[in-house]
N, C-alpha and C positions, 0 to 999 in steps of 0.2 A: 504495500499501498502507500507506503513511505512517502512521495510528495503528491501523490495522486491525490489527497483531499487534503493539503498546505491550504491556508488560506494567509492572504496579504491583503494588505494595505497602499494605497496611493494617497497622497495630499494633493491637496491643487491649492494656491494661496496667491490672491490678485498680484500679477508684473507690475511692476513699476515701469512706463510706460511716459509719455508726450502724450499730444492731444488731448481727446476729444474723450469722450464717457470716462472721466476717470476723478479721484476726488482725493485731496488732502491726508495726509497723515498728521496725526499730532506735531509730527518732527517736519514736515512740511514736504514730504516724499510723494508726489503724483502716482497712483495708484490705477488699477481696474476696479473696475465697479463688480458685483457679487453675478448680474447675469452674464455677466462677458467671462468670469470664472465658471460658471456654468457649463455653456455654448462649449470652451475647453472640454470640461469635463467629458460631454455628452459625445464630443467630437474622440476624445480618447476611448471611450467606449465602445462607439462606432467601429472603431479602426484596430480593435484590442481580441483578441481569441479568451476571453473568459466570460466564465460568469459571474457577474454581480450579485451579491450577498447583503449586499445593506451600503448605502450612503446617508451619512451626517455631517452635520457641522461641527468645524471644531476651531476653538478660540485658544489661540496661543500668544507669548509675548512677541510683540513687534520684535525683530531684527532690519536695521537697517540696509544692508549689503545685501540685494539678490541673489549672491550669490549662498546665504546663509539659510533661504526658503528650501532649499533642500534637507538641509539639516534641522529642521525645524521640530523634529517630529522627535528626535532622539536629544535635542538638545533640552526639551522641556521633561524628557523624563529623567535629563541629569539633576533637574530643577535646575538651569543658570540663572541668574540675575542681574541684571546689566542695568545701566544708566537708562536705559529703552523699556525697560521692565513694567512701567507703570501704565505703558500704553500697547492695544493690543490687535492684533490681526485675527480675520474670519477669515477662514479656508472651509473647504469641504475636503471632505475623505472617503474615499471607497475602499470598501472594505469586499476584496473577490477571490476567484480563485481561478486558475488558468485553465482551460478545456484542455 
């Protein structure tokens, strides 16, 4: 059985952008609105060979650098507190199994 029933998750957070359809974070960064994040989630689900188990929103401490987005889940599990930890970022977590 091994990995056959292994569940995984993937997080999607607003990307740092410029232009329209964005808002400023408390520290002034411009990021996507949640409807655009949902669109990215839908595109990923449609293009991936996965079975979606659950989709939920997650709220974690805001990190300033976009390269930190991929590491947010691991960082919050470690209980990292930074100068930005009083700012929060909302994202979408997809729980899934690979087909």
